[in-house]
C-alpha positions in Angstrom: 88.8 -138.2 -55.9 89.2 -138.4 -59.7 92.5 -136.5 -59.7 94.0 -138.4 -56.8 93.0 -141.8 -58.4 93.8 -141.3 -62.0 97.4 -141.7 -61.9 97.5 -145.1 -60.1 98.5 -148.1 -62.1 98.3 -146.0 -65.4 100.4 -147.2 -68.4 102.2 -144.0 -70.0 102.6 -146.0 -73.1 98.9 -146.9 -73.7 97.1 -144.6 -71.3 95.2 -147.5 -69.9 95.4 -149.1 -66.5 97.2 -152.1 -65.4 95.8 -152.6 -61.9 96.5 -156.2 -61.3 95.8 -158.1 -58.1 98.3 -158.2 -55.5 100.7 -156.0 -57.4 102.2 -152.5 -56.4 99.4 -150.9 -58.5 96.8 -152.7 -56.3 98.4 -151.7 -53.1 98.4 -148.0 -54.2 94.6 -148.4 -55.0 94.0 -150.1 -51.6 95.8 -147.2 -49.7 93.9 -144.7 -51.7 90.7 -146.6 -50.7 91.9 -146.4 -46.9 92.6 -142.7 -47.2 89.3 -141.8 -48.6 87.5 -143.8 -46.0 89.6 -142.3 -43.1 89.1 -138.8 -44.4 85.3 -139.5 -43.9 85.8 -140.9 -40.4 84.9 -144.6 -41.4 86.2 -147.7 -40.0 88.2 -149.5 -42.5 88.7 -153.4 -42.4 90.1 -155.9 -44.8 88.4 -159.4 -44.5 90.1 -162.9 -45.0 89.6 -162.6 -48.8 91.2 -159.4 -49.4 88.2 -157.2 -49.9 88.1 -153.8 -48.1 85.2 -152.6 -46.2 84.7 -148.9 -45.0 81.9 -148.9 -42.3 79.7 -146.1 -40.8 78.1 -147.7 -37.8 78.3 -151.1 -36.3 79.5 -153.7 -38.8 78.1 -156.4 -36.5 74.6 -154.9 -36.0 73.2 -156.8 -39.0 70.7 -155.6 -41.9 73.5 -153.3 -43.2 73.5 -151.6 -46.6 76.4 -151.8 -48.6 77.5 -150.3 -51.8 80.9 -150.1 -53.7 82.5 -152.0 -56.6 86.1 -152.7 -57.4 89.4 -150.8 -58.3 91.4 -153.4 -60.2 91.5 -153.4 -64.2 91.8 -155.5 -67.2 95.1 -155.1 -69.1 95.1 -151.4 -70.3 91.6 -150.9 -69.1 89.7 -147.6 -68.8 89.3 -145.3 -65.9 85.5 -145.9 -65.1 85.0 -149.7 -65.1 84.9 -150.4 -61.3 86.4 -147.2 -59.9 83.4 -145.2 -61.0 81.3 -147.3 -58.5 83.7 -146.8 -55.7 84.3 -143.1 -56.3 80.4 -142.6 -56.6 79.8 -144.5 -53.3 82.1 -142.0 -51.3 80.6 -139.1 -53.1 76.9 -140.4 -52.3 77.9 -140.7 -48.6 79.2 -137.0 -49.0 75.7 -136.0 -50.5 73.8 -137.8 -47.8 75.7 -136.1 -45.1 75.1 -132.6 -46.7 71.4 -133.5 -46.5 71.7 -133.9 -42.8 70.1 -137.5 -42.9 70.1 -139.8 -39.8 71.3 -143.4 -40.5 69.0 -146.1 -39.2 71.1 -149.0 -40.5 75.0 -149.5 -40.8 76.4 -148.4 -44.1 79.5 -149.8 -45.9 81.5 -149.0 -48.9 83.4 -152.1 -50.3 86.4 -152.6 -52.7 86.2 -156.1 -54.0 89.5 -157.8 -54.7 90.7 -159.1 -58.1 87.2 -158.5 -60.0 88.5 -158.5 -63.4 90.6 -161.6 -63.2 93.3 -160.1 -65.2 96.3 -161.7 -63.4 95.0 -165.2 -62.6 92.4 -165.7 -65.2 89.3 -166.0 -62.9 87.0 -163.1 -62.4 85.6 -161.9 -59.1 87.8 -163.8 -56.9 87.2 -161.7 -53.9 83.5 -162.0 -54.1 83.6 -165.6 -55.2 85.6 -166.7 -52.2 83.3 -164.6 -49.8 80.1 -166.2 -51.1 81.6 -169.8 -51.1 81.5 -170.1 -54.9 85.4 -170.6 -55.0 87.1 -172.9 -52.4 90.4 -172.1 -50.9 91.7 -175.1 -52.7 90.6 -174.0 -56.1 92.0 -170.5 -55.5 95.5 -171.9 -54.4 95.7 -173.6 -57.7 95.3 -170.3 -59.8 98.5 -169.2 -61.5 99.4 -166.0 -63.4 101.2 -165.9 -66.6 104.6 -166.1 -65.0 103.6 -169.1 -63.1 103.3 -167.3 -59.8 100.4 -168.7 -57.6 97.7 -167.0 -55.9 98.9 -167.8 -52.4 102.5 -166.6 -53.3 101.2 -163.4 -54.6 99.0 -162.7 -51.5 101.9 -163.6 -49.2 104.1 -161.3 -51.0 101.6 -158.5 -50.6 101.3 -159.0 -46.9 98.2 -161.1 -46.7 97.6 -164.6 -45.4 96.5 -167.0 -48.2 95.6 -169.8 -45.7 92.8 -167.7 -44.2 90.9 -167.1 -47.4 87.5 -169.0 -47.9 83.6 -168.5 -47.2 82.4 -165.6 -45.1 78.8 -166.4 -44.4 78.9 -164.5 -41.1 79.9 -161.4 -42.9 77.1 -162.0 -45.6 74.6 -162.6 -42.9 74.9 -159.2 -41.7 74.2 -157.5 -45.1 70.5 -156.7 -45.9 71.2 -155.2 -49.4 74.0 -154.5 -51.7 73.9 -151.8 -54.5 76.6 -151.7 -57.0 76.8 -148.6 -59.4 78.8 -149.2 -62.6 79.3 -147.4 -65.9 77.2 -149.1 -68.6 79.4 -151.4 -70.8 77.2 -150.8 -73.9 75.1 -148.1 -75.5 71.5 -148.8 -74.3 71.3 -145.7 -72.2 72.7 -143.6 -74.8 70.3 -144.7 -77.4 67.3 -144.1 -74.9 68.6 -140.8 -73.8 68.9 -141.7 -70.2 71.7 -140.9 -67.8 71.0 -143.7 -65.3 69.6 -147.2 -65.6 68.7 -150.3 -63.4 70.0 -153.6 -64.1 67.5 -156.5 -64.7 69.7 -159.5 -65.1 73.3 -160.6 -66.0 73.7 -162.9 -69.1 75.1 -166.3 -68.4 78.8 -166.4 -69.4 82.0 -168.2 -68.9 85.7 -168.8 -70.1 87.0 -171.7 -71.9 90.5 -172.7 -72.6 91.3 -174.2 -75.9 94.8 -176.1 -76.2 95.7 -176.8 -79.9 98.8 -179.2 -79.8 100.7 -179.8 -83.1 104.3 -180.2 -84.0 107.1 -177.5 -83.8 109.1 -177.3 -87.1 111.1 -174.9 -89.3 109.0 -172.3 -91.0 111.2 -172.1 -94.0 112.0 -175.8 -94.8 108.7 -177.7 -93.9 106.4 -178.3 -96.8 102.9 -177.3 -96.1 101.6 -180.8 -96.6 103.8 -182.2 -93.9 102.9 -179.5 -91.3 100.8 -180.1 -88.2 100.2 -176.4 -87.4 97.9 -175.6 -84.6 97.7 -171.9 -85.5 95.6 -173.0 -88.6 93.1 -174.8 -86.4 93.1 -172.1 -83.9 92.3 -169.4 -86.7 89.4 -171.5 -88.0 88.1 -171.8 -84.6 88.1 -168.1 -84.0 86.0 -167.6 -87.0 83.7 -170.4 -85.9 83.2 -168.5 -82.8 81.9 -165.6 -84.6 79.5 -167.5 -87.0 78.1 -169.5 -83.8 77.6 -166.1 -81.9 75.7 -164.6 -85.0 73.4 -167.6 -85.4 72.4 -167.5 -81.5 72.2 -163.9 -81.2 75.1 -163.9 -78.6 78.8 -162.8 -78.2 81.8 -165.2 -78.5 85.4 -163.8 -78.3 88.9 -165.2 -78.4 90.8 -162.2 -76.8 93.8 -164.0 -75.3 96.3 -166.3 -76.9 99.6 -167.9 -75.9 101.9 -169.5 -78.3 104.9 -171.9 -78.0 107.7 -171.5 -78.9 106.6 -168.2 -80.3 109.1 -167.7 -82.8 108.7 -165.9 -86.0 110.5 -168.6 -88.1 109.0 -171.6 -86.2 105.8 -173.6 -86.7 104.0 -173.5 -83.2 103.9 -176.8 -81.2 101.1 -175.3 -79.1 98.5 -172.4 -79.5 96.4 -171.9 -76.4 93.5 -169.6 -76.7 90.9 -168.5 -74.3 87.1 -168.3 -75.4 84.7 -165.6 -73.6 81.2 -166.6 -74.5 77.9 -164.9 -73.3 74.3 -165.1 -74.3 70.8 -163.9 -73.0 69.7 -167.2 -71.8 71.3 -170.6 -71.0 70.2 -172.5 -74.2 71.7 -169.9 -76.4 74.9 -170.0 -74.5 75.0 -173.9 -74.6 74.6 -173.7 -78.3 77.4 -171.4 -78.9 79.8 -173.3 -76.8 78.9 -176.5 -78.4 79.1 -175.3 -81.8 82.5 -173.7 -81.3 84.0 -176.9 -79.8 82.5 -179.1 -82.5 83.9 -176.9 -85.2 87.3 -176.7 -83.4 87.5 -180.7 -83.2 86.5 -181.1 -86.8 89.4 -178.8 -87.9 91.7 -180.3 -85.5 91.1 -183.9 -86.7 91.6 -182.5 -90.4 94.9 -181.0 -89.5 96.2 -183.8 -87.0 96.2 -181.5 -84.2 95.2 -182.8 -80.6 92.7 -180.5 -78.9 92.0 -180.1 -75.2 89.1 -177.8 -74.0 88.8 -176.8 -70.4 86.1 -174.7 -68.8 87.9 -172.4 -66.4 84.9 -170.4 -65.2 81.1 -170.2 -65.5 78.5 -167.9 -64.1 74.7 -168.9 -64.8 72.3 -166.2 -65.3 71.8 -163.7 -62.6 68.3 -162.3 -62.2 68.5 -159.5 -59.6 66.2 -159.4 -56.6 63.0 -158.3 -58.1 61.9 -156.7 -54.7 65.0 -154.8 -54.5 65.0 -153.8 -58.2 61.4 -152.6 -58.0 62.3 -150.7 -54.8 65.0 -148.8 -56.8 62.5 -148.1 -59.5 60.2 -146.5 -57.1 62.7 -144.6 -55.2 64.4 -143.1 -58.3 60.9 -142.4 -60.0 59.7 -140.5 -56.7 62.9 -138.6 -56.6 62.4 -137.6 -60.3 58.9 -136.5 -59.5 59.8 -134.4 -56.6 62.3 -132.5 -58.6 60.3 -132.2 -61.8 63.1 -134.0 -63.7 66.0 -131.6 -62.7 68.0 -134.4 -61.2 68.8 -135.6 -64.7 68.2 -139.3 -63.8 65.4 -139.8 -66.2 65.3 -139.3 -70.0 62.6 -138.7 -72.4 60.3 -141.5 -71.0 60.2 -140.2 -67.6 61.1 -143.4 -66.2 64.4 -145.1 -65.2 65.1 -147.8 -67.7 65.6 -151.3 -66.7 68.1 -153.2 -68.7 70.1 -156.4 -69.0 73.9 -156.7 -69.4 76.3 -159.3 -70.7 79.0 -158.2 -68.4 79.6 -159.9 -65.1 80.0 -158.1 -61.6 80.4 -158.9 -57.9 76.8 -157.9 -57.5 75.9 -161.1 -59.6 78.1 -163.4 -57.7 76.6 -162.2 -54.3 73.0 -162.5 -55.5 72.5 -166.0 -54.4 73.6 -165.0 -51.0 72.0 -161.5 -50.3 69.8 -159.2 -52.1 71.5 -157.3 -54.8 70.9 -154.6 -57.2 72.8 -152.4 -59.9 72.6 -148.9 -61.2 74.2 -148.1 -64.6 75.6 -144.8 -65.6 75.4 -143.7 -69.3 78.3 -144.6 -71.6 78.1 -142.5 -74.7 80.3 -144.5 -76.9 79.6 -147.9 -75.3 83.5 -148.7 -75.1 84.7 -150.4 -72.1 87.8 -152.3 -71.1 89.7 -149.8 -73.1 91.5 -146.5 -72.4 88.7 -144.9 -74.5 86.0 -145.9 -71.9 84.1 -142.7 -70.9 81.4 -141.1 -69.0 80.3 -137.5 -69.0 80.6 -135.5 -65.7 76.7 -134.6 -65.6 76.0 -138.3 -66.0 78.3 -139.4 -63.2 76.8 -136.7 -60.9 73.4 -138.0 -61.7 74.5 -141.4 -60.9 75.7 -140.0 -57.6 72.6 -138.4 -56.8 70.7 -141.6 -57.8 72.8 -143.7 -55.7 72.4 -141.2 -52.7 68.5 -141.4 -53.0 68.8 -145.1 -53.0 71.0 -145.2 -50.0 68.9 -142.5 -48.2 65.6 -144.7 -48.6 67.4 -148.1 -47.6 69.7 -146.9 -44.7 68.0 -143.8 -43.3 64.3 -144.6 -43.4 
């Protein structure tokens, strides 16, 4: 599966992936998903929001167990973020069939669309629409960097943008969703464990900062006569780092657009996007407020007009305690039965439970259905980069852990 998926959407220049929603690379990944599902005699459907589902059993029977993740990427992203969860889901089904188990509940593997939000700037569009946390009207307002709207992009890819929207009937048929994901950090590497269980997702959001100044000639305009928004932007970036350090949080300006974007021109507009995350809401609020206060102080000093728009926000996600505890019990029992030979547990003999600052489809769905997550060790902690990596043994441990969970939930 890795060999067949690896070339899709990969940049020869960077070695990273550019699998953006409703593009040719996205279509290739969707075809790959369909082929993997059909090779396993699963029934494939695409819902009104562009999410793909591969079903074993009757989709309408109710109380289904669902696993999976996403196949799209951030710009020049790594091979594991998202795809590891989808590949591991198919591999876990293969493992269960090799065990000869009998399924008592429907099982589905899902590929959620536009999880990363790389093209339209909003993460988890497919799951947000399904859960009713993004309306059709809001989705239709989304635009990519070239000004192409989400409806236009969907239509060009052969999908109906007018059909998107909440899908409560589908969610009502799901009893549990378990998402496996490569860890985006080094907690498991530091503890010596191959697999972990998610406790919660930090609250996080994206804010757009528009710094408007005055375009002018870079070579003839005196420094004292300039209204240069780049200066205010740069000071705001530094302020974000300071505020994050004070709150024990993270804050990043990782995307910027400049007008007119000329080497010899003072910018008229600098637009930057702030990504901020913290362990609790109070800390996040302190960071966001501190950054905006600093930005406005610098803007006033330099004669810059500042507009701040919150483009997305996800509150803290505390995963279902009952399902999380069930995963701990299942994996603990599995490790005990095999005297640790599965490679799931590390020196402690227990499967660790850890929080994360990264958002996921499981977090979006948590308000609607019981959700849980498994993490696979990332030895470097690097993610959203071509250097993202997980060792084969750890990936296989993740497959076995997911198979153990699915067997208990869907077969007993």
